[in-house]
C-alpha positions in Angstrom: 10.1 24.0 17.0 6.4 24.3 17.3 4.0 24.0 14.2 2.3 27.1 12.6 -1.5 27.0 13.8 -2.4 29.1 11.0 -0.8 26.9 8.3 -3.3 25.1 5.9 -4.1 21.5 6.7 -2.0 19.0 5.0 -4.4 16.1 4.9 -6.0 15.0 1.7 -10.0 15.1 1.6 -10.2 11.3 1.1 -7.5 9.8 3.4 -7.1 5.9 3.6 -9.1 5.9 6.6 -12.3 6.8 4.6 -12.1 3.7 2.5 -12.7 1.7 5.7 -16.1 0.2 5.3 -17.0 1.2 8.9 -16.9 4.9 7.7 -18.1 4.5 4.1 -20.2 2.4 1.7 -20.0 1.8 -1.8 -22.8 3.5 -3.9 -25.0 0.9 -5.6 -26.4 0.5 -8.8 -29.6 2.7 -8.5 -28.0 5.5 -6.5 -25.6 5.7 -9.6 -28.3 5.8 -12.2 -30.0 8.5 -10.2 -26.9 10.5 -10.3 -26.4 9.8 -13.8 -29.7 11.1 -14.8 -29.4 14.4 -12.8 -26.0 14.8 -14.7 -27.6 14.0 -18.0 -30.3 16.6 -17.5 -28.0 19.3 -16.3 -25.6 18.8 -19.1 -28.6 18.8 -21.7 -29.9 21.9 -20.2 -26.6 23.6 -20.9 -25.7 22.2 -24.3 -29.0 22.0 -26.0 -29.5 25.9 -25.9 -26.1 26.6 -27.1 -26.5 24.2 -29.9 -29.7 25.9 -30.8 -27.9 29.3 -30.5 -25.1 28.3 -33.0 -26.9 26.0 -35.4 -30.6 27.0 -35.0 -33.6 24.7 -35.4 -32.0 22.7 -38.2 -29.6 21.0 -36.0 -32.4 19.1 -34.6 -33.6 17.8 -37.9 -33.4 14.1 -38.2 -32.7 14.1 -41.9 -29.1 15.3 -41.4 -26.6 12.5 -41.8 -23.5 12.0 -39.3 -23.0 12.1 -35.7 -21.0 15.5 -35.5 -22.5 18.4 -37.5 -19.8 20.8 -37.1 -16.9 22.1 -35.0 -19.3 23.7 -32.4 -21.2 20.5 -32.2 -18.1 18.5 -31.3 -17.0 21.1 -28.8 -20.4 21.2 -27.1 -21.4 17.5 -27.3 -18.2 15.8 -26.7 -15.3 18.1 -25.3 -17.6 20.0 -23.0 -19.0 17.0 -21.0 -15.8 15.6 -20.8 -13.9 18.6 -19.5 -16.5 19.5 -17.1 -16.9 15.9 -15.8 -13.3 15.6 -15.0 -12.8 19.2 -13.5 -15.6 18.1 -11.1 -14.0 14.8 -10.3 -10.9 16.8 -9.6 -12.2 19.6 -7.7 -15.1 18.0 -5.7 -14.8 14.4 -6.0 -18.2 14.1 -7.7 -20.4 15.6 -10.4 -23.5 17.5 -9.6 -25.5 14.3 -9.5 -23.3 12.4 -7.4 -23.2 15.4 -5.0 -27.0 15.2 -4.9 -26.9 11.7 -3.6 -24.0 12.3 -1.5 -21.6 10.3 -3.3 -18.0 10.8 -4.4 -15.6 9.2 -6.7 -12.2 8.4 -5.0 -9.0 6.4 -5.6 -9.9 2.7 -5.0 -6.3 2.4 -2.8 -6.1 5.7 -1.2 -9.4 7.0 -0.9 -8.0 10.2 -2.3 -8.8 12.6 -5.2 -8.5 11.2 -8.6 -5.3 12.1 -10.6 -5.7 13.8 -13.9 -4.8 10.6 -16.0 -7.1 8.6 -13.7 -9.8 11.0 -14.4 -9.2 11.0 -18.0 -8.9 7.1 -18.2 -12.0 6.7 -16.3 -14.2 9.0 -18.6 -12.9 7.2 -21.6 -13.4 3.9 -20.0 -16.9 4.8 -19.2 -17.5 5.1 -22.9 -16.1 1.6 -23.3 -18.1 0.4 -20.5 -21.3 1.1 -22.2 -20.6 -0.3 -25.8 -21.4 -3.9 -25.2 -25.0 -3.6 -24.4 -24.0 -1.3 -21.2 -22.7 -4.4 -19.4 -19.9 -2.6 -18.1 -22.3 -0.2 -16.4 -24.6 -3.0 -15.1 -21.6 -4.8 -13.5 -22.2 -2.4 -10.5 -25.3 -4.4 -9.4 -23.3 -7.4 -9.1 -19.6 -6.3 -8.0 -18.8 -6.4 -4.2 -17.3 -3.1 -4.3 -20.1 -1.9 -6.7 -17.5 -1.0 -9.4 -18.3 -0.7 -13.0 -15.7 -1.6 -15.6 -14.7 1.8 -15.8 -14.0 2.0 -12.2 -12.1 -1.2 -12.3 -9.9 0.0 -15.2 -9.1 3.3 -13.8 -8.7 2.1 -10.1 -11.7 4.0 -8.7 -14.7 3.6 -6.3 -17.7 5.3 -6.0 -18.5 5.9 -2.0 -21.0 7.7 0.4 -20.6 8.3 4.1 -22.4 5.5 6.3 -25.5 6.9 8.0 
């Protein structure tokens, strides 16, 4: 029985061989900072005009108390970035910032795409990593696999292809 030459490939994008250090390198601290800055600018370029459209200039007044100024603020400032980030990790293994620096987020054991649970866990753990003076994020500079605390908690690594 022969195999169908027109069948879609069955291998995942990030098979185990891609975690092999001869094929990839772990993305370092400054590369990840650059990717994060790109993502932050893009997300602000989307959310700020939407917040302005919903709330007007009064949204940006400093004299208003609280972190969340209404349901649209919660959705645009917290839910939208989380959903967009998780969708990008699941579909492309990278956010636009990581794509710009040729890096991707993969499962640390298999090199494959993150699961939904792993993606949600990584996103929430990223918030936790930044709370103690950003130490969890700075950990990338000292770790042999360049993992931040949220990477360790979620079982992920950020890699890029060797040149």
